[in-house]
MDTraj code that builds the backbone (N, CA, C; nanometers):
import mdtraj as md
import numpy as np

residues = "LYS TYR GLN VAL LEU MET ASP GLN VAL LYS ALA TYR THR GLU SER PHE ARG ILE TYR LYS LEU ARG TYR ASP ALA GLY VAL LEU THR SER VAL ASP TYR ILE PHE ALA LYS ASN ASN LEU ASP ALA ALA THR VAL ASN MET ILE SER ALA LYS TYR ASP TYR PHE ILE ASP SER LYS ILE LEU ASP TYR TYR GLN GLY LYS LEU SER PHE TRP SER PHE GLN ASN LEU ASN ILE ILE TYR TYR ASN GLY CYS SER SER ALA ILE PHE CYS LEU GLN".split()
xyz = np.array([
    [0.0833, -0.1191, 0.0000],
    [0.0000, 0.0000, 0.0000],
    [0.0880, 0.1258, 0.0000],
    [0.1899, 0.1268, 0.0829],
    [0.2760, 0.2440, 0.0932],
    [0.3482, 0.2712, -0.0381],
    [0.3979, 0.1665, -0.1026],
    [0.4691, 0.1838, -0.2295],
    [0.3757, 0.2396, -0.3365],
    [0.2531, 0.1927, -0.3390],
    [0.1551, 0.2429, -0.4350],
    [0.1300, 0.3914, -0.4105],
    [0.1177, 0.4290, -0.2834],
    [0.0945, 0.5695, -0.2504],
    [0.2163, 0.6565, -0.2822],
    [0.3366, 0.6014, -0.2650],
    [0.4568, 0.6760, -0.3041],
    [0.4581, 0.7004, -0.4550],
    [0.4196, 0.5987, -0.5312],
    [0.4119, 0.6137, -0.6769],
    [0.3059, 0.7165, -0.7147],
    [0.1957, 0.7165, -0.6410],
    [0.0894, 0.8126, -0.6666],
    [0.1372, 0.9556, -0.6395],
    [0.2086, 0.9751, -0.5312],
    [0.2627, 1.1077, -0.5004],
    [0.3603, 1.1512, -0.6091],
    [0.4421, 1.0583, -0.6538],
    [0.5380, 1.0902, -0.7600],
    [0.4650, 1.1329, -0.8877],
    [0.3584, 1.0609, -0.9219],
    [0.2817, 1.0935, -1.0418],
    [0.2111, 1.2285, -1.0278],
    [0.1505, 1.2533, -0.9116],
    [0.0822, 1.3809, -0.8903],
    [0.1812, 1.4966, -0.8823],
    [0.3014, 1.4715, -0.8352],
    [0.4032, 1.5758, -0.8318],
    [0.4400, 1.6183, -0.9734],
    [0.4591, 1.5212, -1.0602],
    [0.4905, 1.5521, -1.1997],
    [0.3709, 1.6190, -1.2676],
    [0.2527, 1.5701, -1.2409],
    [0.1324, 1.6303, -1.2976],
    [0.1183, 1.7759, -1.2531],
    [0.1405, 1.7999, -1.1241],
    [0.1298, 1.9363, -1.0728],
    [0.2358, 2.0265, -1.1342],
    [0.3552, 1.9747, -1.1570],
    [0.4603, 2.0537, -1.2197],
    [0.4165, 2.1010, -1.3587],
    [0.3552, 2.0099, -1.4329],
    [0.3081, 2.0441, -1.5678],
    [0.1923, 2.1437, -1.5601],
    [0.1009, 2.1197, -1.4667],
    [-0.0114, 2.2126, -1.4503],
    [0.0391, 2.3513, -1.4120],
    [0.1416, 2.3580, -1.3287],
    [0.1972, 2.4879, -1.2878],
    [0.2581, 2.5595, -1.4072],
    [0.3307, 2.4873, -1.4914],
    [0.3880, 2.5473, -1.6119],
    [0.2774, 2.6010, -1.7030],
    [0.1723, 2.5226, -1.7192],
    [0.0613, 2.5655, -1.8048],
    [-0.0122, 2.6841, -1.7436],
    [-0.0279, 2.6836, -1.6121],
    [-0.0946, 2.7955, -1.5447],
    [-0.0105, 2.9228, -1.5577],
    [0.1195, 2.9102, -1.5377],
    [0.2086, 3.0263, -1.5509],
    [0.2095, 3.0817, -1.6933],
    [0.1862, 2.9939, -1.7907],
    [0.1821, 3.0379, -1.9303],
    [0.0457, 3.0971, -1.9675],
    [-0.0509, 3.0871, -1.8763],
    [-0.1829, 3.1437, -1.9023],
    [-0.2767, 3.0526, -1.9789],
    [-0.2398, 2.9272, -1.9934],
    [-0.3210, 2.8315, -2.0684],
    [-0.4256, 2.7649, -1.9793],
    [-0.4022, 2.7627, -1.8522],
    [-0.4855, 2.6890, -1.7579],
    [-0.5562, 2.7858, -1.6633],
    [-0.6768, 2.7486, -1.6222],
    [-0.7494, 2.8331, -1.5267],
    [-0.7003, 2.8050, -1.3848],
    [-0.7306, 2.8975, -1.2964],
    [-0.6891, 2.8803, -1.1570],
    [-0.7617, 2.7631, -1.0920],
    [-0.8825, 2.7337, -1.1376],
    [-0.9581, 2.6204, -1.0821],
    [-0.8868, 2.4893, -1.1126],
    [-0.8411, 2.4727, -1.2357],
    [-0.7671, 2.3515, -1.2719],
    [-0.6367, 2.3407, -1.1940],
    [-0.5702, 2.4540, -1.1766],
    [-0.4460, 2.4571, -1.0995],
    [-0.4712, 2.4139, -0.9551],
    [-0.5765, 2.4657, -0.8952],
    [-0.6093, 2.4316, -0.7560],
    [-0.6478, 2.2842, -0.7437],
    [-0.7213, 2.2303, -0.8415],
    [-0.7544, 2.0880, -0.8392],
    [-0.6275, 2.0026, -0.8427],
    [-0.5326, 2.0410, -0.9260],
    [-0.4065, 1.9653, -0.9350],
    [-0.3308, 1.9729, -0.8026],
    [-0.3286, 2.0907, -0.7415],
    [-0.2603, 2.1061, -0.6120],
    [-0.3308, 2.0249, -0.5037],
    [-0.4630, 2.0263, -0.5033],
    [-0.5390, 1.9470, -0.4059],
    [-0.5144, 1.7976, -0.4234],
    [-0.5060, 1.7524, -0.5479],
    [-0.4763, 1.6110, -0.5728],
    [-0.3395, 1.5729, -0.5170],
    [-0.2410, 1.6584, -0.5386],
    [-0.1072, 1.6328, -0.4862],
    [-0.1084, 1.6315, -0.3333],
    [-0.1750, 1.7288, -0.2729],
    [-0.1813, 1.7352, -0.1266],
    [-0.2531, 1.6137, -0.0677],
    [-0.3629, 1.5717, -0.1306],
    [-0.4369, 1.4550, -0.0817],
    [-0.3519, 1.3285, -0.0914],
    [-0.2794, 1.3126, -0.2010],
    [-0.1921, 1.1959, -0.2170],
    [-0.0813, 1.1963, -0.1127],
    [-0.0264, 1.3140, -0.0832],
    [0.0789, 1.3253, 0.0173],
    [0.0263, 1.2898, 0.1558],
    [-0.0920, 1.3393, 0.1884],
    [-0.1527, 1.3074, 0.3180],
    [-0.1799, 1.1575, 0.3285],
    [-0.2295, 1.0961, 0.2220],
    [-0.2555, 0.9515, 0.2230],
    [-0.1266, 0.8725, 0.2430],
    [-0.0182, 0.9169, 0.1806],
    [0.1101, 0.8477, 0.1962],
    [0.1605, 0.8594, 0.3401],
    [0.1518, 0.9783, 0.3970],
    [0.1955, 0.9977, 0.5353],
    [0.1096, 0.9159, 0.6300],
    [-0.0193, 0.9109, 0.6046],
    [-0.1101, 0.8322, 0.6879],
    [-0.0762, 0.6832, 0.6806],
    [-0.0444, 0.6347, 0.5610],
    [-0.0074, 0.4935, 0.5455],
    [0.1228, 0.4640, 0.6189],
    [0.2175, 0.5569, 0.6140],
    [0.3441, 0.5389, 0.6853],
    [0.3192, 0.5328, 0.8358],
    [0.2362, 0.6225, 0.8841],
    [0.2023, 0.6264, 1.0263],
    [0.1280, 0.4993, 1.0680],
    [0.0306, 0.4543, 0.9876],
    [-0.0429, 0.3309, 1.0183],
    [0.0500, 0.2105, 1.0253],
    [0.1434, 0.2022, 0.9308],
    [0.2396, 0.0928, 0.9307],
    [0.3242, 0.0953, 1.0575],
    [0.3704, 0.2142, 1.0932],
    [0.4536, 0.2283, 1.2120],
    [0.3782, 0.1841, 1.3373],
    [0.2581, 0.2340, 1.3546],
    [0.1775, 0.1999, 1.4721],
    [0.1470, 0.0504, 1.4745],
    [0.1048, -0.0043, 1.3609],
    [0.0732, -0.1479, 1.3551],
    [0.1946, -0.2336, 1.3866],
    [0.3117, -0.1935, 1.3359],
    [0.4317, -0.2729, 1.3636],
    [0.4701, -0.2653, 1.5111],
    [0.4513, -0.1500, 1.5746],
    [0.4820, -0.1374, 1.7177],
    [0.3817, -0.2152, 1.8026],
    [0.2559, -0.2181, 1.7630],
    [0.1560, -0.2985, 1.8340],
    [0.1918, -0.4463, 1.8232],
    [0.2301, -0.4890, 1.7033],
    [0.2705, -0.6285, 1.6838],
    [0.3939, -0.6609, 1.7670],
    [0.4924, -0.5720, 1.7675],
    [0.6120, -0.5931, 1.8502],
    [0.5755, -0.6046, 1.9978],
    [0.4838, -0.5223, 2.0428],
    [0.4416, -0.5249, 2.1834],
    [0.3788, -0.6598, 2.2189],
    [0.2884, -0.7082, 2.1332],
    [0.2218, -0.8353, 2.1628],
    [0.3129, -0.9557, 2.1443],
    [0.4204, -0.9397, 2.0670],
    [0.5181, -1.0474, 2.0537],
    [0.6236, -1.0421, 2.1633],
    [0.6155, -0.9432, 2.2514],
    [0.7097, -0.9315, 2.3626],
    [0.8405, -0.8655, 2.3261],
    [0.8495, -0.8085, 2.2069],
    [0.9729, -0.7426, 2.1634],
    [0.9807, -0.5980, 2.2112],
    [0.8712, -0.5463, 2.2625],
    [0.8651, -0.4056, 2.2981],
    [0.7798, -0.3911, 2.4227],
    [0.8333, -0.3245, 2.5230],
    [0.7512, -0.2955, 2.6393],
    [0.6809, -0.1626, 2.6153],
    [0.5783, -0.1378, 2.6923],
    [0.4974, -0.0181, 2.6710],
    [0.5791, 0.1098, 2.6845],
    [0.6787, 0.1112, 2.7696],
    [0.7527, 0.2339, 2.7968],
    [0.8854, 0.2445, 2.7232],
    [0.9200, 0.1472, 2.6409],
    [1.0509, 0.1540, 2.5737],
    [1.0371, 0.2135, 2.4338],
    [1.0523, 0.3410, 2.4258],
    [1.0429, 0.4115, 2.2988],
    [1.1721, 0.4862, 2.2674],
    [1.2879, 0.4285, 2.3034],
    [1.4154, 0.4959, 2.2801],
    [1.4470, 0.5089, 2.1310],
    [1.4014, 0.4145, 2.0502],
    [1.4346, 0.4145, 1.9080],
    [1.3326, 0.4887, 1.8235],
    [1.2492, 0.5663, 1.8874],
    [1.1453, 0.6395, 1.8152],
    [1.2033, 0.7705, 1.7632],
    [1.2000, 0.7863, 1.6323],
    [1.2481, 0.9095, 1.5696],
    [1.1288, 0.9938, 1.5296],
    [1.1334, 1.1214, 1.5599],
    [1.0249, 1.2108, 1.5232],
    [1.0812, 1.3182, 1.4315],
    [1.0113, 1.3405, 1.3203],
    [1.0515, 1.4463, 1.2282],
    [0.9340, 1.5412, 1.2109],
    [0.9612, 1.6546, 1.1551],
    [0.8560, 1.7503, 1.1253],
    [0.8434, 1.7611, 0.9750],
    [0.7220, 1.7462, 0.9252],
    [0.6970, 1.7472, 0.7821],
    [0.6745, 1.8903, 0.7350],
    [0.7584, 1.9370, 0.6461],
    [0.7494, 2.0711, 0.5880],
    [0.7393, 2.1808, 0.6932],
    [0.8055, 2.1627, 0.8054],
    [0.8099, 2.2669, 0.9063],
    [0.6828, 2.2839, 0.9872],
    [0.5850, 2.1957, 0.9701],
    [0.4619, 2.2119, 1.0475],
    [0.4845, 2.1625, 1.1897],
    [0.4000, 2.2057, 1.2787],
    [0.4241, 2.1784, 1.4205],
    [0.3817, 2.0376, 1.4626],
    [0.3032, 1.9683, 1.3815],
    [0.2618, 1.8341, 1.4219],
    [0.3691, 1.7328, 1.3852],
    [0.3979, 1.6451, 1.4760],
    [0.5063, 1.5478, 1.4569],
    [0.4594, 1.4310, 1.3709],
    [0.5447, 1.3853, 1.2859],
    [0.5215, 1.2672, 1.2030],
    [0.6299, 1.1663, 1.2420],
    [0.5915, 1.0417, 1.2590],
    [0.6888, 0.9408, 1.2965],
    [0.7664, 0.8964, 1.1722],
    [0.8942, 0.8832, 1.1883],
    [0.9826, 0.8503, 1.0769],
    [1.0144, 0.7020, 1.0800],
    [0.9897, 0.6345, 0.9686],
    [1.0244, 0.4925, 0.9577],
    [1.1633, 0.4819, 0.8971],
    [1.2505, 0.4158, 0.9679],
    [1.3857, 0.3996, 0.9158],
    [1.4237, 0.2543, 0.9159],
])
top = md.Topology()
chain = top.add_chain()
for i, resn in enumerate(residues, 1):
    res = top.add_residue(resn, chain, resSeq=i)
    for name in ("N", "CA", "C"):
        top.add_atom(name, md.element.get_by_symbol(name[0]), res)
traj = md.Trajectory(xyz[None], top)
């Protein structure tokens, strides 16, 4: 699922790049430009959500397999996505 969403983000990124070029050239309306940007943003959010779901599910599985105690989160890396204040868990 995550790989599919990464491919989707890559495709929407390229699509948005083309839409931006067309919008800057005056060929495209602002509505089409905004739709392309919204598609890219939605795909990015879905990818981040899938990454977070995978992380949480893997930690729950580790906990029930006895590999992780409830309080042992030393290996947890937190990053900030695009400078926003909400933390996103980083899978490494």
